[in-house]
C-alpha positions as CSV (number, residue, x, y, z in Angstrom):
1,M,36.7,107.1,-48.9
2,T,34.6,107.2,-52.1
3,T,35.4,105.1,-55.1
4,N,33.9,104.9,-58.8
5,N,34.0,100.9,-58.6
6,P,30.3,99.9,-58.2
7,L,30.4,97.0,-56.1
8,P,29.8,93.7,-58.3
9,S,25.7,92.5,-58.9
10,L,24.1,89.7,-56.5
11,L,27.2,88.5,-54.5
12,V,30.2,90.7,-53.4
13,S,33.5,89.2,-51.9
14,A,34.3,90.5,-48.2
15,Q,37.7,91.8,-50.3
16,A,36.1,93.7,-52.6
17,L,33.7,95.1,-49.6
18,R,36.8,96.0,-47.3
19,A,37.7,98.3,-50.2
20,R,34.9,100.3,-50.3
21,L,34.7,100.8,-46.6
22,G,33.7,104.7,-45.7
23,D,32.1,105.2,-49.0
24,P,28.9,107.4,-47.7
25,R,27.0,105.9,-50.7
26,L,27.4,102.4,-49.5
27,A,24.8,100.9,-46.6
28,L,25.7,97.6,-44.6
29,F,23.0,95.7,-43.0
30,D,23.7,92.9,-39.9
31,C,21.0,90.7,-40.9
32,R,22.4,87.6,-38.2
33,F,19.2,85.4,-36.6
34,S,18.5,82.7,-35.0
35,L,14.7,81.3,-34.7
36,A,15.2,79.4,-31.9
37,D,16.3,82.7,-29.8
38,Q,14.9,85.9,-31.0
39,T,17.2,87.9,-29.5
40,A,20.4,86.0,-30.5
41,G,20.9,88.2,-33.6
42,A,20.4,92.0,-31.8
43,R,23.0,90.2,-29.0
44,A,25.6,89.2,-31.9
45,Y,25.4,92.4,-33.5
46,A,26.2,94.2,-30.0
47,A,29.4,91.7,-29.3
48,G,30.6,93.3,-32.7
49,H,29.6,93.8,-36.5
50,L,31.1,95.0,-39.7
51,P,32.0,99.1,-39.4
52,G,29.1,101.0,-40.8
53,A,26.6,98.4,-39.9
54,L,23.0,98.7,-39.3
55,Y,21.1,96.0,-37.5
56,A,18.2,94.6,-39.4
57,H,15.5,92.6,-37.2
58,L,13.8,89.7,-39.1
59,D,10.8,90.0,-37.0
60,A,11.0,93.7,-35.9
61,D,12.3,95.3,-39.6
62,L,11.9,92.5,-42.0
63,S,8.7,91.0,-41.7
64,G,4.9,92.2,-41.1
65,R,2.4,91.8,-38.1
66,V,1.2,88.1,-37.7
67,T,-2.7,87.0,-38.3
68,A,-4.4,84.4,-37.8
69,T,-4.3,83.6,-41.5
70,T,-0.4,84.7,-42.3
71,G,2.4,82.6,-41.8
72,R,5.3,83.4,-39.4
73,H,7.0,86.1,-41.5
74,P,4.6,87.9,-43.9
75,L,5.8,90.5,-45.6
76,P,5.7,94.1,-44.4
77,E,4.0,96.9,-46.1
78,P,5.8,98.6,-48.4
79,A,4.8,102.2,-46.8
80,R,6.5,100.8,-43.7
81,L,9.5,99.1,-44.9
82,A,10.4,102.0,-46.8
83,H,9.9,104.1,-44.3
84,W,12.6,102.3,-42.2
85,L,15.2,102.2,-45.3
86,G,14.7,105.3,-45.3
87,A,15.6,106.4,-41.5
88,C,18.6,103.8,-42.4
89,G,19.7,106.1,-44.7
90,V,18.9,103.9,-48.1
91,G,18.1,106.3,-50.9
92,T,17.9,105.9,-54.7
93,G,21.7,105.9,-55.3
94,T,22.6,104.1,-52.1
95,E,24.5,100.6,-52.9
96,V,23.4,98.2,-50.2
97,V,25.5,94.9,-48.8
98,V,23.3,92.7,-46.3
99,Y,25.1,90.0,-44.4
100,D,24.9,87.0,-41.6
101,D,26.7,84.3,-40.4
102,M,24.0,81.4,-41.7
103,G,25.6,81.4,-45.3
104,G,23.2,84.1,-46.3
105,A,19.9,82.0,-44.8
106,F,18.4,85.3,-43.2
107,A,19.8,88.0,-45.4
108,V,18.6,87.6,-48.8
109,R,15.3,88.1,-47.2
110,L,16.4,91.8,-46.9
111,W,18.3,91.5,-50.7
112,W,14.7,90.0,-51.8
113,L,12.3,93.0,-50.1
114,L,14.5,95.3,-51.8
115,H,14.2,93.8,-55.0
116,W,10.5,93.7,-54.7
117,L,10.3,97.7,-53.9
118,G,12.2,98.6,-56.8
119,H,15.8,99.1,-54.9
120,T,18.2,96.7,-56.9
121,R,21.5,98.0,-56.1
122,V,22.0,95.2,-53.2
123,A,24.3,92.5,-52.8
124,L,24.9,89.7,-50.5
125,L,28.1,89.3,-48.8
126,D,29.9,85.6,-50.3
127,G,30.2,83.5,-46.8
128,G,29.1,86.2,-44.8
129,F,30.6,87.2,-41.2
130,Q,32.7,84.2,-41.4
131,A,34.4,85.5,-44.8
132,W,34.9,88.8,-43.0
133,Q,36.5,87.6,-40.0
134,A,38.8,85.1,-41.9
135,T,40.0,87.7,-44.3
136,G,41.1,89.8,-41.9
137,G,38.2,92.2,-41.7
138,A,37.6,94.6,-38.6
139,L,34.7,94.4,-36.3
140,T,33.1,97.2,-34.1
141,T,30.5,98.0,-31.6
142,E,30.1,101.7,-32.9
143,V,26.5,101.9,-33.8
144,P,26.3,104.1,-36.9
145,E,23.9,107.6,-36.9
146,P,22.9,107.3,-40.6
147,T,21.3,110.1,-42.7
148,P,17.7,110.2,-42.6
149,T,16.8,109.9,-46.4
150,S,13.4,109.6,-48.4
151,F,13.3,105.2,-50.1
152,C,10.3,105.8,-52.9
153,E,9.1,102.4,-52.7
154,Q,7.6,101.0,-56.5
155,P,6.6,97.4,-55.1
156,N,6.6,95.1,-58.0
157,E,4.2,92.7,-57.4
158,T,4.2,89.9,-59.4
159,R,7.5,88.8,-57.9
160,W,5.7,86.8,-55.4
161,I,2.6,84.7,-55.4
162,T,-0.7,84.9,-52.9
163,T,-1.4,81.8,-50.9
164,N,-5.2,81.7,-52.5
165,A,-3.2,81.9,-55.9
166,L,-1.1,79.0,-55.6
167,A,-4.1,76.9,-54.6
168,A,-5.4,77.8,-57.3
169,A,-2.5,77.1,-59.6
170,L,-2.0,73.6,-58.1
171,P,-4.3,71.3,-60.0
172,S,-2.5,72.5,-63.0
173,T,1.0,72.8,-64.0
174,A,1.1,76.5,-63.9
175,V,3.3,76.6,-60.9
176,Q,5.9,74.2,-59.6
177,V,7.4,74.8,-56.1
178,I,10.4,74.5,-54.7
179,D,10.6,73.8,-51.3
180,A,13.5,75.0,-49.6
181,R,13.3,73.2,-46.3
182,A,15.5,70.4,-44.7
183,P,14.4,67.0,-46.6
184,E,13.5,65.4,-43.2
185,R,11.0,68.5,-42.9
186,F,9.4,68.2,-45.9
187,R,8.6,64.3,-46.0
188,G,6.7,65.2,-43.0
189,E,9.3,63.0,-40.4
190,Q,10.1,65.9,-38.5
191,E,8.6,69.3,-37.3
192,P,10.1,71.4,-34.8
193,I,8.3,75.1,-35.5
194,D,5.0,74.8,-37.3
195,P,1.8,72.4,-36.2
196,V,1.3,70.6,-38.9
197,A,4.4,68.1,-40.9
198,G,4.9,67.9,-44.4
199,H,4.5,69.5,-47.7
200,I,2.5,71.3,-50.1
201,P,1.6,68.7,-52.9
202,G,3.7,68.4,-56.1
203,A,6.1,70.3,-54.2
204,I,10.4,69.6,-54.9
205,N,12.9,69.5,-52.2
206,L,15.9,71.0,-52.8
207,P,17.5,72.5,-49.3
208,F,18.7,76.1,-49.8
209,T,21.5,74.6,-47.5
210,G,23.0,72.9,-51.2
211,N,23.3,76.2,-53.1
212,L,27.0,76.5,-50.5
213,D,29.9,74.9,-50.2
214,A,31.7,73.3,-47.7
215,D,32.9,76.7,-46.4
216,G,29.9,78.6,-46.7
217,Y,30.5,79.9,-50.0
218,F,27.9,79.7,-53.0
219,L,28.6,77.6,-55.7
220,P,29.9,78.3,-58.6
221,P,26.9,80.0,-61.4
222,E,27.3,76.6,-64.0
223,A,27.1,74.3,-60.7
224,L,23.6,76.3,-59.3
225,R,22.2,76.1,-62.6
226,A,22.8,72.4,-63.0
227,R,21.4,71.9,-59.5
228,F,18.1,73.8,-60.7
229,A,17.9,72.5,-64.2
230,G,18.2,68.8,-63.5
231,A,15.6,69.1,-60.8
232,L,13.0,71.5,-62.7
233,G,14.0,69.8,-66.4
234,D,11.9,71.9,-68.9
235,T,9.6,74.3,-66.3
236,P,10.8,77.8,-66.7
237,P,11.9,79.7,-64.2
238,A,9.0,82.1,-64.2
239,R,6.7,79.1,-63.3
240,V,8.7,78.3,-60.4
241,A,7.5,79.7,-56.7
242,H,10.1,79.4,-53.6
243,S,8.4,78.2,-50.4
244,C,10.0,77.2,-47.1
245,G,8.8,77.5,-43.6
246,S,7.7,81.0,-43.3
247,G,9.4,83.0,-46.7
248,V,12.9,83.4,-45.4
249,N,15.0,80.7,-46.7
250,A,13.1,80.1,-49.8
251,C,14.9,83.5,-50.5
252,H,17.8,81.6,-50.9
253,N,17.0,79.3,-53.3
254,L,15.6,82.5,-55.8
255,F,18.9,84.1,-55.5
256,A,20.9,81.3,-56.1
257,M,18.5,80.5,-59.6
258,E,19.3,84.2,-60.3
259,L,23.4,83.4,-59.7
260,A,22.4,81.0,-62.3
261,G,21.5,82.8,-65.3
262,L,17.8,81.1,-64.0
263,S,16.0,84.6,-63.8
264,G,12.1,85.2,-63.1
265,S,11.3,83.0,-60.6
266,R,8.7,84.0,-57.9
267,L,8.6,84.4,-53.7
268,Y,5.6,81.9,-52.5
269,A,5.8,84.7,-49.0
270,G,3.5,83.0,-47.0
271,S,5.4,79.4,-47.4
272,W,4.4,76.7,-45.1
273,S,3.4,78.3,-42.1
274,E,0.8,80.3,-43.4
275,W,-1.0,77.5,-46.0
276,I,-1.4,75.1,-43.2
277,R,-3.5,77.4,-41.7
278,D,-6.4,77.1,-43.4
279,P,-6.9,72.5,-42.3
280,G,-9.1,72.2,-45.6
281,R,-5.8,72.6,-48.1
282,P,-4.0,69.3,-49.2
283,V,-0.6,68.3,-47.3
284,A,1.6,65.9,-48.8
285,V,4.0,63.6,-47.1
């Protein structure tokens, strides 16, 4: 089935996606993952996924090699990511939809990576896997065999900030960090993942879960705008850097700001797990 109606930008509903299933210009990616069990997402995919969806593994596909100086999920090499995307059938004219079962917490990583490489025809399934099931969407265990193509990456390095650049900017007001982690981790009261608790000095805590309603759908743009504008005051989006534990959930707040019309913020890709690699960097609690 084909249609001339493009998918909405940023968010797509389960109903709209159902109308496009089978379109050869559409690529779906299942991004389900668990930090506590790195094989859980692949098992969930094997048990049942959206028809036509390929599995995108956070560690294997959407992250680079971890070293002594990186965080837990460093950015992948652009050429390697582009090769994987091309092997998955994503080309210049491909429309991409990404989803997970955590309100977009992991799927936004692939959304951001595609934008970073210059591919903006990508949307997040609002409500994720649960929304698809709630609307009667079919599931399958069949793994598709995409037709490989060429993905030409054009990475935009202005979309993210390095640890060194962030550290240099901290003494001034050039960068405002927004931390997407849970409040107890931000305050340093609990740290179940990383070896040091606390946050980057001067950061604002806006847990990414606050972008969603009780059913896991994104809040309306006006509500998101009020949330971020209320925290940022007169700080323009271009001065905002989004952080979390490893640069994954941080993409959720960046996505929400885009949805709210507050465009231009950046990702701190290394995030907390990279910040604390150097014990000389300041830590706040």
